[in-house]
N, C-alpha and C positions, 0 to 999 in steps of 0.2 A: 523214290516213291511213286506208282502211277495212279491216278484218279483217274475212274471211269467217268463219262459225264453223264449215265442217265438216270434223269429226275430234275437236274440241272435245266435243264431248256426250258420247263416250264415255268422257272423262279421269274423272269426279265424279258421282254421281248428286244429289249437290246442285244440281250446277253447269246436269243436265239439264232440271230443273224449271223456273231461272232464264231460261237461251235458248227454251226448246219453246214453241211457238205452242200455242194454244187447244185443239188438237184430237190433241196429243201428238206431230207431229212436228216432226222440225228446220227451223225457216223458214230454207235453205239461198239464199233467193234474196235474202235482206236482207242489208246489210253492216252492220257498226258500227265507229265509230267505238273508237279505243282508251279514249279514256274511257268510253264505254258499256261496253265488255268489262269494264274496269277495275271499271265500278261492280256492274255482274253479278257478278265474280268476290268483289268484299266483301260483295254478299248471302249471294252462295253460302257464301262462309267464317264469316260471322257465323251460320248457321243450325247450319255444323257445329261452330260452336264450343259453343251453345248444346245440341245434341245432347252432346255427349261432355262437356260440364259436369255435363247432368244424369246421365248415366252414370256420371261417377265422383262423384256426389251417392249416387247407388243401390248404389255400391260400397262406399264410407263407411259408408252407414246399416248395408250387410251387414257390414262389418266389426267396428262396435262393436256390435251384437246377439251376434254370434258370441263376441266379445272378454267380454262381460260374462255371455254364459251360462260360460263357462270359468271367470271370474273367480265368479260361483255357484258352481259343483262345486266348486272349490280347498277357498272357505269352508267348503264341508259335509264333504268329506273331511279338511280339517284339523279341523275340527270332532268329530268322530266319527272320528277316526285310532285311536285306542288301540281301538276297538269292531270296525272295520276289520279291523286287526291279526291281533287275538284271533279272530276266527270266518272260518272257509273258505268258509262261503255267502257273507257280504259280501262277498269279494276277489272272486266270479266276477262282480260286477255291476261291476267295474272293467275297465279296460283295463290291458294293462300297463304302460304309462309307469303311468298313474294307480298304479299298485299298486306302483310304484318309488320313486313319489314318496310315499303315505304312510307306505313301511317306512323310507324314510331320514328322514323327518318325523318320525315315531315316536321312531325310535331318537336326532332329536337332541334330543330334548325329556327321552327318560327322562337323556340326557347331564349335558344342564342340569340336571335338577333332580338329579342326584348329586353334581355340580359345586355348583353354587351352595349349594343351601340344603340336601344333605346332609354335607357336610364342614364346616359348623357345627355340625352336633347332635351330641348325645351318641350314642354307638355303638348305646342299647339302641332307639334311632327313627330311626338313620340308614336302614334298609332302608325304604323305599317301597314299598308294596304298593298296585299300579298298578290292582287289582282293583277294588280298591273305593272308585277316585275314576273311573270308567267313566264316559265319557258315550254315554248312549242318546236314541235319537228319542224323539218323544211320539208313540209309535205310534197314540194315542187323537185327535191333532190331525185336525182336518178340511181333508182337501185335495179342489179340483176335478179331476174325471175325465172322460176323453171316452173311450166304449167304441171300439175298434178292430174289435170284431166282437161279435156278439152273446153273452150269458151269462147264464142262467137261474141261479136260485135263488142268489145273492150272498147271504150274510148279513153282515147290518148291527147291528153292537150296539157299545155302549160300558161302560166298564170298569163294574161293579159293578150293571148292566140286569140285572133277570130274563127281563127279555122282549127276544128279537131279533127285527127286521123282516128280511124275506125281499124282495129287488126284482130286477125285470129286468133288463137293462142290454140293449138294440138298439143296433145300429151306429148311431155319432153321436151317443147319447146322452148327455148332459152330467149329470154329480151331484157334489153335496158331500157325502161321506163320510168318516167316520175312516179315514185311514190303514192302521189293523190290517186293518178289512175287507176291503181289495183289494192288501195287499201281493204277494200270490200271484198276481193278477192282470194286474200290472204285469211279475213275476217274467216270468209266460208270454206278456207282450205283447198281451193281451187288451183290456186299456185304457193309455192314459197319463195323466200328467200334464199339465193346461193349467194 
C-alpha cells in the first residue's frame, strides 16, 4: 500500500527534512510504502530525541550551576551570620529571604550555645559575649574582579603598606586586587567578582 505524503510535511519540522526533496520542496509525486514512511518517521523521531536530550542536559547543567551558587552563598551567609545580623550595612546586601534565613540561623546558634554549653558552666561565665567571637571576612584577601564600567583612581593597598597603588579600571578589565580596595565598587555595581 502506497501512502501519499501531502499534508504530512506540516506535522513536524524534523519530519519535513526527512521527506523534502533536495530543493526543499515536498515531493508529492512520489508515493512511499508504509515501511518507508515508518523508517522516515523513526529517523525524524531519533533526531527529535537527540535534540530533546541535548536540551535536557543543558537544563541540568544550568540547574547544577544555580544550585552550586546558592550552596556557596548560604555557606558564606552562615559563616558570617553574626557579623551580618549586627550590621545594617551588611544586611542591605541580602535579599529578604536571605535576611530571614540568617536571622533565624543566628538565633538558633545562640540558643544552641546557651542550651548545650551555657547550662553546664558556672554562673559567672555562662553569659557568652558573642561580640568577641565574631567571624569577619579577610578584607585583604585577593579576589578577581571584572569592571562593569570604567573606574579611575582606584586605591589599592595592603595592611601595613605605607605606599598605595592607584589603578584605573576600564570596562571589562580583569584585576586581582585585595577585597578591601574594591568593596565600595562592588556595592555601587562598578565591578563584579569573577
